[in-house]
C-alpha positions in Angstrom: 21.4 56.8 -28.9 22.1 59.2 -26.0 25.6 60.7 -25.8 27.3 61.1 -22.5 30.6 63.0 -21.9 32.6 62.3 -18.7 35.7 64.2 -17.6 38.4 63.3 -15.1 41.7 61.5 -14.5 42.6 58.1 -15.7 45.2 56.4 -13.5 47.5 53.4 -13.6 46.4 51.0 -10.8 49.1 48.8 -9.2 47.9 46.2 -6.9 49.3 43.1 -5.2 47.7 39.8 -6.2 44.7 38.8 -4.3 44.7 40.1 -0.7 48.5 40.3 -0.4 49.9 43.2 1.4 52.1 45.7 -0.4 55.3 43.9 -1.6 54.5 40.7 0.2 55.8 39.3 -3.0 57.5 40.9 -6.0 54.4 41.0 -8.3 51.7 43.7 -8.9 48.8 43.7 -11.3 48.8 46.7 -13.6 45.4 48.0 -14.8 43.8 51.4 -15.3 40.9 53.2 -13.7 39.5 56.5 -12.4 36.1 57.8 -11.3 34.7 59.2 -14.6 36.5 56.7 -16.8 34.8 53.9 -14.8 31.4 55.6 -15.5 32.3 55.9 -19.2 33.0 52.2 -19.4 29.7 51.3 -17.8 27.8 53.5 -20.2 29.6 52.1 -23.2 28.7 48.6 -22.0 25.1 49.6 -21.8 25.2 50.7 -25.5 25.3 54.5 -25.1 27.6 56.8 -27.0 30.2 57.3 -24.2 32.9 60.0 -24.6 35.7 60.3 -22.1 37.8 63.5 -21.8 41.1 63.8 -20.0 44.8 64.6 -20.7 47.4 61.9 -21.0 51.0 61.8 -22.1 51.9 60.7 -25.6 54.2 57.9 -24.4 53.5 54.2 -24.3 51.9 54.2 -20.8 49.5 57.0 -21.8 48.6 55.1 -24.9 47.9 51.9 -22.9 45.5 53.9 -20.7 43.7 55.1 -23.8 43.6 51.6 -25.3 42.0 50.3 -22.0 39.0 52.5 -22.8 38.9 51.7 -26.5 38.6 48.0 -25.7 35.1 48.8 -24.3 34.1 51.1 -27.2 34.5 54.3 -25.3 35.1 57.3 -27.6 38.6 58.6 -26.8 38.9 61.1 -29.7 38.6 64.1 -27.3 41.4 63.0 -25.0 44.2 65.6 -25.1 47.7 64.3 -25.4 50.6 65.9 -23.6 52.2 66.3 -20.2 54.8 64.2 -18.5 53.2 61.5 -16.5 50.2 59.3 -15.8 48.8 59.4 -12.3 49.3 56.2 -10.3 47.5 54.7 -7.4 48.5 51.7 -5.3 45.8 49.5 -4.0 46.0 47.0 -1.2 42.8 45.1 -1.0 41.5 44.4 2.5 40.1 41.3 4.0 38.0 40.5 7.0 38.6 43.3 9.6 41.6 44.7 7.6 40.4 47.6 5.4 41.7 48.3 1.9 44.4 51.0 1.4 44.9 53.4 -1.4 48.1 55.3 -1.8 48.1 58.0 -4.5 51.1 59.1 -6.6 49.4 61.5 -8.9 51.1 64.9 -8.3 52.1 66.7 -11.5 50.1 64.2 -13.7 49.2 65.4 -17.2 45.6 66.2 -16.2 46.6 67.9 -13.0 48.9 70.2 -15.0 46.3 70.9 -17.7 45.5 74.4 -18.9 42.0 75.8 -19.7 42.9 76.2 -23.4 43.6 72.4 -23.7 39.8 71.7 -23.9 37.4 73.0 -26.6 34.2 72.4 -24.7 31.9 73.6 -27.4 33.3 71.0 -29.7 33.4 68.3 -27.0 29.7 68.8 -26.2 28.5 68.8 -29.8 25.4 66.5 -29.8 25.8 65.6 -26.1 22.9 64.8 -23.8 24.7 64.5 -20.5 27.9 65.5 -18.7 29.3 63.8 -15.7 32.2 64.7 -13.4 33.2 64.0 -9.8 34.5 66.0 -6.9 37.9 64.3 -7.4 38.6 66.2 -10.6 38.6 69.8 -9.2 40.6 68.5 -6.3 43.5 67.7 -8.5 44.9 71.2 -8.1 46.3 73.6 -10.6 43.6 74.9 -12.9 41.2 72.1 -12.4 38.5 74.0 -10.5 38.4 76.6 -13.3 38.4 73.9 -16.0 35.5 72.1 -14.4 33.6 75.4 -14.2 34.2 76.1 -17.8 33.0 72.6 -18.7 29.8 73.0 -16.7 29.1 76.4 -18.2 29.6 75.1 -21.7 27.3 72.1 -20.9 24.6 74.4 -19.5 24.7 76.7 -22.5 23.9 73.7 -24.7 21.1 72.4 -22.5 23.2 69.3 -21.5 22.2 67.6 -18.2 25.0 67.6 -15.6 25.6 65.0 -12.9 28.3 65.1 -10.2 29.4 62.5 -7.6 30.7 64.5 -4.7 33.4 62.0 -4.0 35.3 63.8 -1.3 39.0 62.7 -1.1 40.7 64.0 2.0 44.1 63.1 0.6 43.6 65.6 -2.2 42.2 68.7 -0.5 40.8 70.0 2.8 37.1 70.1 3.6 37.2 73.9 3.4 38.7 73.8 -0.1 36.2 71.2 -1.2 33.3 73.3 0.2 34.4 76.4 -1.6 34.9 74.8 -4.9 31.9 72.4 -4.9 29.5 75.1 -3.7 30.4 77.0 -6.9 30.3 74.0 -9.2 27.1 72.5 -7.8 25.2 75.5 -9.0 25.4 74.0 -12.4 24.5 70.4 -11.4 21.1 68.7 -12.1 21.7 65.3 -10.5 23.9 65.0 -7.4 25.3 61.7 -6.2 26.6 61.3 -2.7 27.2 58.7 0.0 27.0 58.5 3.8 30.1 60.7 4.3 30.4 63.0 1.3 27.5 65.4 2.1 28.9 65.8 5.7 32.5 66.2 4.6 31.8 68.7 1.8 28.8 70.7 3.0 28.4 69.8 6.7 25.1 68.1 6.0 24.8 65.0 8.2 22.3 62.2 8.6 20.9 62.0 12.1 21.1 58.9 14.2 23.5 57.1 11.9 26.7 55.2 12.6 28.4 54.2 9.4 31.1 52.2 11.3 28.7 50.5 13.6 26.3 49.5 10.8 23.4 51.7 11.8 21.8 53.6 8.9 18.7 55.8 9.4 16.5 56.2 6.3 14.8 59.2 7.7 18.2 60.9 8.2 19.1 60.4 4.6 15.8 61.8 3.5 16.7 64.9 5.4 20.2 65.0 3.8 18.8 64.7 0.2 16.2 67.4 0.9 18.8 69.8 2.3 21.1 69.2 -0.7 18.2 69.8 -3.1 17.0 72.9 -1.2 20.6 74.4 -1.2 21.4 73.9 -4.8 18.1 73.3 -6.7 19.1 69.8 -7.9 16.5 67.9 -9.9 17.5 64.7 -8.3 19.7 63.6 -5.4 21.0 60.0 -5.2 22.6 58.6 -2.0 24.4 55.3 -1.8 23.8 53.4 1.5 26.7 51.1 2.5 26.7 49.1 5.8 30.3 47.8 6.2 30.2 44.5 8.2 33.8 43.8 7.2 36.2 44.5 4.3 34.7 41.4 2.6 31.0 41.7 3.5 28.8 44.8 3.0 25.1 45.5 2.8 24.4 47.8 -0.2 21.4 49.9 -1.1 20.5 53.4 -2.4 18.0 56.1 -2.3 16.9 58.5 -5.1 14.9 61.7 -4.3 13.2 63.5 -7.2 11.8 66.4 -5.2 8.6 64.5 -4.5 9.3 60.9 -3.7 12.1 59.2 -1.7 12.6 55.9 -3.4 14.8 53.3 -1.6 16.1 50.2 -3.5 16.2 46.7 -2.2 19.3 45.9 -0.2 22.0 43.4 -1.3 24.4 41.5 0.9 27.7 41.6 -0.9 30.6 39.3 -0.6 33.2 41.6 -2.1 35.7 40.7 -4.8 36.8 44.3 -5.5 34.9 47.4 -4.2 36.9 50.0 -6.1 34.7 51.6 -8.7 31.5 50.5 -6.8 30.3 54.1 -6.5 31.2 54.8 -10.2 29.2 51.8 -11.4 26.3 53.2 -9.4 26.7 56.5 -11.2 26.9 54.9 -14.6 23.8 52.8 -13.9 21.9 55.8 -12.7 22.7 57.9 -15.7 21.7 55.1 -18.1 18.5 54.5 -16.2 17.5 58.2 -16.2 18.4 58.6 -19.9 16.3 55.5 -20.7 13.2 57.0 -19.1 13.0 54.7 -16.2 10.9 55.9 -13.2 12.5 57.0 -10.0 12.1 53.6 -8.4 13.2 51.7 -11.5 16.3 54.0 -11.8 17.5 53.5 -8.2 16.9 49.7 -8.5 19.0 49.6 -11.7 21.8 51.7 -10.3 22.1 49.7 -7.1 22.0 46.4 -9.0 24.7 47.5 -11.4 26.9 48.5 -8.5 26.2 45.3 -6.6 27.5 43.4 -9.6 30.6 45.5 -9.9 31.6 44.4 -6.4 32.0 40.9 -7.9 34.4 42.1 -10.7 38.1 42.6 -10.5 39.5 45.9 -11.5 38.0 49.4 -11.6 35.8 48.8 -14.7 32.4 47.3 -14.4 32.1 44.5 -17.1 28.4 43.9 -17.0 25.6 44.3 -19.5 22.1 45.8 -19.3 20.5 42.3 -19.3 22.7 41.2 -16.4 21.8 44.3 -14.3 18.0 44.0 -15.1 18.1 40.3 -14.2 19.5 41.1 -10.7 17.2 44.2 -10.3 14.3 41.9 -11.2 15.0 39.7 -8.2 17.4 37.0 -9.5 20.4 37.2 -7.3 20.9 33.5 -6.9 24.3 33.4 -8.6 23.4 30.0 -10.1 25.5 28.7 -13.0 24.0 29.8 -16.4 24.0 26.9 -18.9 
C-alpha cells in the first residue's frame, strides 16, 4: 500500500444552511476542511495509507478537527498539538449569478505560528512514497515558507515524490510574495497542479485567447501554460483543471495532464453544483491515487476529473466517494440513476 503525507492547515468551517446569506438566520453548520486535509481524506477513501500533518491546539475544538480525519481512517499520529486557536473560515454558498464568498479568520492559528522544530520530517517521511502540499500553506506567514522548504528537502532526500497545487490566495499574500516563495519551493516539485488563474497569478504565465469569466477556454493556450511551467521548473507532470463557470450552480469541468510528451484532455462534465469547495483538492487526491496506481496519463486525468466532478455533489470539504464510484463515472456512467 502506498503511503502519502500531506501538510497544511485544517480549519473550522462555518456556513449558513443551504444558500442562505450570512446570518440570514441564527444557524450555521460547523464542519472541518482544508486543502491538504481534503486530499488526505480522498486518499484514505481510496485505500491508501494517508498521513496528515499539521499543528492544532490541545483543546476540544482542536480534538474535534483531528477526529474529523480519524473518521475516514486518515493517520493523525504526526499532528503536532499546541498553539492557541484553530483557523476558521466562513462560507456563504452562492446561487445562480451570486457567487460564493469565503471570509477567513485564521491569523495566529496554531499552524501559522508553528516553529521549524515542531516537525521531525525524517520521522514523518519514514516509508512514505509521496508528499503533497499547496501554495496556501507557505502563504500562512510566520515560518511557513521555511517549514515547507524543510519538508520538501527531507522528502527529496528520501526519494519521495512531491506534488504541489499552486492554489494562489490573494487574501493571504501578494502576487510578488507568492512568486518569490513558490519559485523556490517548486524547484523540489515533481507534479504541479494548477488552474486557469494560478499560473498567471503566481508566475505570470497566461493562457492565450481565454476568458474564464465569459466561458471561453482555449486548449492550445493551456498546452502552452503547461509546457512553460515544465520548462521553467523541470516538473515531471503538469495538471491543469479547466472550469467554465456558467453560474454559481452550473459549471463545465474538465482537466489536462501533460507528461512532457503528450497533452491529455479529459472528457468534460456539466456540473449542477451542491458544494464546490474542495473540488480542486479532490482533483489532486484523484490524480495522486491514479499516478501511484500506475494508470496511464490519459487514465490518470480521467480519474482525477471524475473524482472532482463527484465532489461537487457532496456537501462539505471532504470528498466522500470510493474508487469504484469514480471509475464508474470515468468509464462513462454519469446518468445519476438510482442504484437498487
